[in-house]
Each structure stands twice: as structure tokens, then as C-alpha cells.
C-alpha positions in Angstrom: 25.2 -21.8 68.3 25.4 -25.6 68.7 23.1 -27.9 66.8 22.2 -31.2 68.6 20.5 -34.0 66.7 20.4 -37.7 65.9 21.0 -38.5 62.3 19.2 -41.5 60.9 18.8 -42.2 57.2 19.5 -38.6 56.4 16.9 -37.2 58.8 17.2 -35.5 62.2 15.4 -37.4 64.8 15.9 -34.9 67.6 16.7 -31.2 67.1 17.5 -28.5 69.6 19.6 -25.4 69.6 21.8 -24.3 72.5 24.0 -21.2 72.8 26.8 -21.0 75.2 27.8 -17.4 76.0 28.6 -15.0 78.8 29.6 -11.5 79.5 32.3 -10.4 81.9 34.1 -7.1 82.2 36.8 -5.4 84.3 37.3 -1.6 84.8 40.6 -0.1 86.0 40.5 3.3 87.6 43.0 5.4 89.6 41.1 4.3 92.7 41.0 0.5 92.0 39.3 -2.2 90.0 35.7 -3.2 89.4 34.9 -6.6 87.9 31.5 -8.1 87.0 30.2 -11.3 85.4 26.9 -12.9 84.6 26.1 -16.5 85.4 24.3 -17.9 82.4 26.0 -20.9 80.7 23.2 -22.2 78.6 20.1 -20.6 77.0 18.2 -23.1 74.7 14.6 -23.5 73.8 14.1 -26.0 76.6 16.9 -25.4 79.1 18.5 -22.4 81.0 21.5 -23.1 83.2 23.6 -20.9 85.5 26.9 -21.2 87.2 29.4 -18.9 89.0 32.1 -17.4 86.7 33.9 -15.2 89.2 36.6 -16.5 91.5 38.9 -15.0 94.1 42.4 -15.9 95.3 43.5 -14.0 98.4 46.2 -13.9 101.1 44.8 -11.1 103.2 47.4 -8.3 103.6 49.6 -9.8 100.9 47.7 -10.3 97.7 44.1 -10.2 96.3 43.3 -11.5 92.8 40.0 -12.3 91.1 39.3 -14.1 87.8 36.3 -14.1 85.5 35.9 -16.7 82.8 34.1 -17.1 79.5 34.1 -19.6 76.7 33.9 -23.4 77.2 32.7 -24.0 80.7 34.5 -27.3 81.1 37.8 -25.8 80.0 37.4 -22.8 82.2 36.6 -25.0 85.2 39.7 -27.1 84.5 41.8 -23.9 84.5 40.3 -22.7 87.8 40.6 -26.1 89.4 44.3 -26.3 88.7 45.0 -22.7 89.8 43.1 -23.3 93.0 44.9 -26.6 93.8 48.3 -24.9 93.4 47.3 -21.8 95.2 46.2 -23.8 98.2 49.7 -25.5 98.2 51.4 -22.1 98.1 52.3 -22.4 94.5 51.3 -20.6 91.3 49.3 -17.5 92.1 50.3 -17.8 95.8 54.0 -17.5 95.0 54.3 -14.9 92.1 55.7 -11.5 93.0 54.0 -9.3 90.4 50.6 -9.3 88.6 52.3 -9.7 85.3 53.8 -12.9 86.6 50.3 -13.9 87.8 48.9 -13.3 84.3 51.7 -15.5 82.9 50.9 -18.3 85.4 47.2 -18.2 84.3 48.3 -18.3 80.7 50.5 -21.3 81.3 47.7 -23.2 82.9 45.4 -22.3 80.0 48.1 -23.9 77.7 48.3 -26.9 80.0 44.6 -27.5 79.7 44.7 -26.9 76.0 47.5 -29.5 75.6 45.3 -32.1 77.4 41.9 -31.3 75.8 42.4 -29.5 72.5 43.0 -32.6 70.3 39.9 -34.4 71.6 37.7 -31.3 71.2 38.9 -30.6 67.7 38.3 -34.3 66.8 34.6 -33.6 67.3 34.8 -30.2 65.5 34.8 -28.2 68.7 37.2 -25.3 69.4 39.3 -25.0 72.5 37.9 -21.6 73.7 38.5 -20.1 77.1 39.1 -16.4 77.9 39.8 -15.0 81.3 40.0 -11.6 83.1 42.5 -11.3 85.9 42.5 -8.4 88.2 44.1 -7.6 91.5 47.1 -6.5 93.5 50.2 -8.0 95.0 52.0 -6.2 97.8 52.9 -2.6 97.1 52.5 -2.9 93.4 49.7 -0.9 91.8 46.5 -2.9 91.0 46.4 -4.3 87.5 43.9 -5.8 85.1 44.6 -8.4 82.4 42.8 -10.4 79.7 44.3 -13.8 79.0 43.5 -15.3 75.5 43.0 -19.0 74.7 46.6 -19.1 73.5 47.7 -18.1 77.0 49.1 -14.6 76.2 48.0 -11.7 78.4 46.8 -8.2 77.5 47.0 -5.4 80.1 44.5 -2.6 80.6 46.0 0.9 80.9 45.1 4.5 81.4 44.2 4.9 77.7 42.2 1.6 77.6 40.9 1.2 81.1 38.4 -1.6 80.6 38.5 -5.1 79.2 35.6 -7.4 78.2 35.2 -11.1 77.4 32.2 -13.0 76.0 29.3 -11.2 74.4 30.9 -7.8 74.5 29.2 -5.7 71.8 25.9 -4.7 73.5 27.6 -3.5 76.7 30.5 -1.6 75.2 29.0 1.7 74.1 28.2 2.8 77.6 31.8 2.0 78.7 33.3 3.8 75.7 31.3 6.9 76.4 31.6 7.0 80.2 34.7 5.3 81.7 37.8 7.4 82.2 40.8 6.2 84.2 41.4 9.4 86.1 37.8 10.7 86.4 35.7 7.5 87.1 35.3 6.7 90.7 34.9 3.1 91.9 31.3 3.7 92.7 30.7 5.1 89.2 32.7 2.2 87.7 30.3 -0.2 89.5 27.3 1.6 88.1 28.8 1.5 84.6 29.5 -2.2 85.0 25.9 -3.0 86.0 24.4 -0.8 83.3 26.7 -2.5 80.7 25.6 -6.0 81.9 21.9 -5.0 82.0 22.1 -3.6 78.5 23.6 -6.9 77.3 21.0 -8.9 79.1 18.3 -6.7 77.5 19.5 -7.6 74.0 20.8 -11.1 74.4 19.1 -14.0 76.2 22.4 -15.9 76.4 23.6 -13.5 79.1 21.7 -13.4 82.4 21.7 -13.1 86.1 22.8 -13.7 88.8 25.5 -11.1 88.4 28.6 -11.2 90.5 30.3 -7.8 91.2 33.6 -7.2 92.9 34.8 -3.7 93.9 38.5 -3.5 94.9 40.0 -0.3 96.3 43.7 0.3 96.0 45.8 -1.4 98.7 43.0 -3.3 100.4 44.8 -6.6 99.6 41.6 -8.6 100.3 38.3 -9.2 98.6 35.8 -7.6 101.0 33.4 -5.7 98.7 31.5 -8.2 96.6 27.8 -8.8 95.9 25.7 -11.3 94.0 22.7 -9.8 92.3 19.8 -12.2 91.9 17.3 -11.5 89.1 14.9 -9.8 91.5 17.5 -7.9 93.5 15.9 -4.6 94.5 19.0 -2.5 93.8 19.5 -4.1 90.4 15.9 -3.5 89.6 16.0 0.1 90.7 19.1 0.8 88.6 17.6 -0.8 85.6 14.3 1.1 85.9 16.0 4.5 86.6 18.4 4.0 83.6 15.5 3.2 81.3 13.6 6.3 82.5 16.6 8.6 82.4 17.6 7.5 78.9 14.1 8.2 77.5 14.1 11.6 79.3 17.5 12.5 77.9 16.3 11.9 74.4 13.6 14.4 74.9 16.2 17.1 75.8 18.1 16.7 72.5 17.7 19.2 69.7 14.6 18.7 67.5 15.4 17.2 64.1 13.2 19.4 61.9 13.2 17.9 58.4 11.2 19.9 55.9 9.3 18.0 53.2 11.2 17.8 49.9 9.8 19.8 46.9 
């Protein structure tokens, strides 16, 4: 939470609270990758802003990569801008041979932005904070999913831990823990889990909100062809939300009765 105000003779002339948060997730399955991100960047008492946080970098038939960002919006945009400029020149993500190398390239750019901005941010008591999810596939290599930390180091999803989250993760994690399995979860089911996870987070936290960007990447497609942006009133998103609410309440009614006898 960030406190804004003008101090004058020990009093605050203007006071407002602003929270900057997001929620993005990636799910790795034997069939491919699903990634989803909200678009809310600011949720204060007098201001709500949105911006896209999902980006794709593709060379059709050769490589397909997608990045979701959380943390400082300005720092994240600087990272994406540098990655895009170099990609368009055939450098960076356009030249690496493996997804691990791609994750390292993203981490190097994060460090580059940190070297430029960290000192100035910390001078005003602000942390350098940017986290990214990187998913995709290069050539005949299997699809991979990484999280890149603010220090630039990557963490890879695997069969035992097939999903990664950044931002406001706690509200949407239980459904993923209970449901997602690398071998058994189809891409369609992964997309459902992703939307339910995001909807659960939006239900509990106003700093996460639509539109929602969703990418579904099947193995070896080597392009980003299956993506959708869900606006707040999207009929499919509304239908999923209403059905999930109803099914959850109905499921509770099928559980064993808890019959507690009065004491004494």
C-alpha cells in the first residue's frame, strides 16, 4: 500500500491510498502451457487503472514465447521495451537456442533495468520490484515455463510443481493445488483452472481485476494462435463464474453431515 500526501507543519494536506498489485499464472501440462494475467494496475479510493501485462514474442514455425509481468509497472515496461527492441533486431529472445537461455536473457535485462533505476527508487524509499513469467517453446525443444525474480534468476516449473504464480497469489492457489496435475490436466482443463483461480482472486481482492488475458499453447505449435481477452462482461467468463459459484455451493451440500452433540 502506498500513502500519498503533502506534509505541511506536521499535517497531511492531501491523503489517498493506492495499491499496486496483479495476479498472473502459468500452468505446464504434458499437452502444453496455459498462461493468464489480469490487467489492473491501480485500485485506489478514487482511481482504477488497467493495462495489458501479457506479451508475446514469436517467429512462426521457429519459436513462440509469452511473458506476463507483475510488480512495478514502470520497471516491467522498461524490461519489455528492451526485450522487444532487441527481438525486432534479431537479438536476445530472437537468437537464443533454448528456453533456459531465454530465461537467462530476460534475467539479464531485469538486472540491466535494476542497474539503471534501483538507486533512484531506493533514494525515495521504493523497492525495485518486478517479477515475470516466461513460457514457450523453441524449435524441437519441449515447452517450458519459468519465473524470473527481481534479482534476474529463473525458476523452472516441472512435473512435480507444474504451475507458477506472481503477484497476489494466495487467493487463487488452493484451486491449483487441488486440481492441476502435469500428466492428467488437459489444456482445456488448465484454462478452466486458470480462469477460476483468477476469478477467486478478483472475488477476494479488489487490486486484481479484468480484463483477463489468456494464452493456450499446445505442444509444437510454435506460434501464439490461441489467445483471448476477457472483458468484465464477457459472457463466457460470466458463465464460468456463475456455474463455479453454484457448483461449489451444491458440492458442500453433498459432504457428510457434521453432527455435533451438545456437551453435557
